[in-house]
C-alpha positions, 0 to 999 in steps of 0.5 A, spaced: 515 515 553 510 514 547 513 517 541 508 520 536 509 521 529 505 525 524 502 519 521 500 517 528 497 523 530 494 524 523 491 517 523 488 518 530 485 524 528 482 522 521 479 516 525 476 521 530 473 526 524 470 520 521 466 518 527 470 512 529 471 514 536 471 506 539 478 503 540 477 497 535 475 502 529 482 506 531 486 500 532 484 497 525 490 501 523 496 496 524 503 498 527 508 501 522 513 496 518 519 500 517 521 498 510 525 500 504 521 501 498 522 500 490 518 501 484 516 497 478 513 500 472 509 494 470 504 495 476 502 502 472 500 499 466 492 499 466 491 494 461 496 489 465 492 482 466 491 480 474 493 473 471 500 476 472 501 478 479 501 473 485 494 475 487 490 472 481 486 467 482 484 462 488 479 463 493 482 470 495 484 472 488 483 479 485 480 475 479 476 471 483 473 478 486 471 480 479 477 484 477 481 483 471 486 488 470 490 493 474 486 499 472 479 495 474 482 496 481 479 502 485 486 504 487 489 504 481 495 506 479 496 505 487 498 498 487 504 494 490 507 488 493 508 487 500 512 482 504 508 475 504 502 477 499 503 471 495 498 466 491 491 466 495 494 470 501 488 473 505 492 479 504 491 479 497 487 486 495 489 489 502 490 496 503 496 499 506 499 506 507 506 508 506 509 514 509 515 518 507 518 522 512 522 526 507 516 529 504 511 528 510 507 525 504 503 518 505 499 514 499 495 508 500 496 502 495 493 495 494 497 489 495 497 485 488 503 481 489 509 479 494 515 484 494 520 479 494 524 481 500 521 481 508 523 488 509 521 491 502 515 494 499 514 495 491 510 501 488 507 503 482 513 508 479 508 514 478 506 513 485 513 512 488 515 518 485 509 522 487 510 520 494 518 521 495 519 527 490 524 524 486 525 523 479 528 517 476 535 520 476 535 522 483 532 516 487 537 514 492 539 506 493 535 506 499 528 509 501 526 508 508 518 508 509 513 507 514 508 502 512 502 500 516 495 496 514 489 500 513 482 499 512 480 497 505 475 503 504 482 507 504 483 504 497 476 505 494 474 498 496 467 497 500 
């Protein structure tokens, strides 16, 4: 039996309402990864140089594409780390959607670095708290979310 989550239904409806009725367009949204999410204050600093993240230079780097600081990225402060996004990764600047069942909310973020662990993502603190509804004092040890790849335009890229 096919299990449809609210996120799956919302994703398909969004694609259909945007005029994307072909299967290829709808399938650009990847299957979800169930992961633990943590936060990092450094990703929220607007003047932070992108030289300090994995996705700095190289053919696929964000600096190579003309972005010098965190705030230069169109999705700022929705920046984060995702498994396997290291130096010169083809996923540098990729857009991901994080959905948290505890609030029923989803946010998009741009990958700027590796998360450090295979089943973990890192998000700018303010976006993490917005997504989860927690405060710094109430964050539990594990916050499981669904993460999926989405088109770059969801993060403000053309």
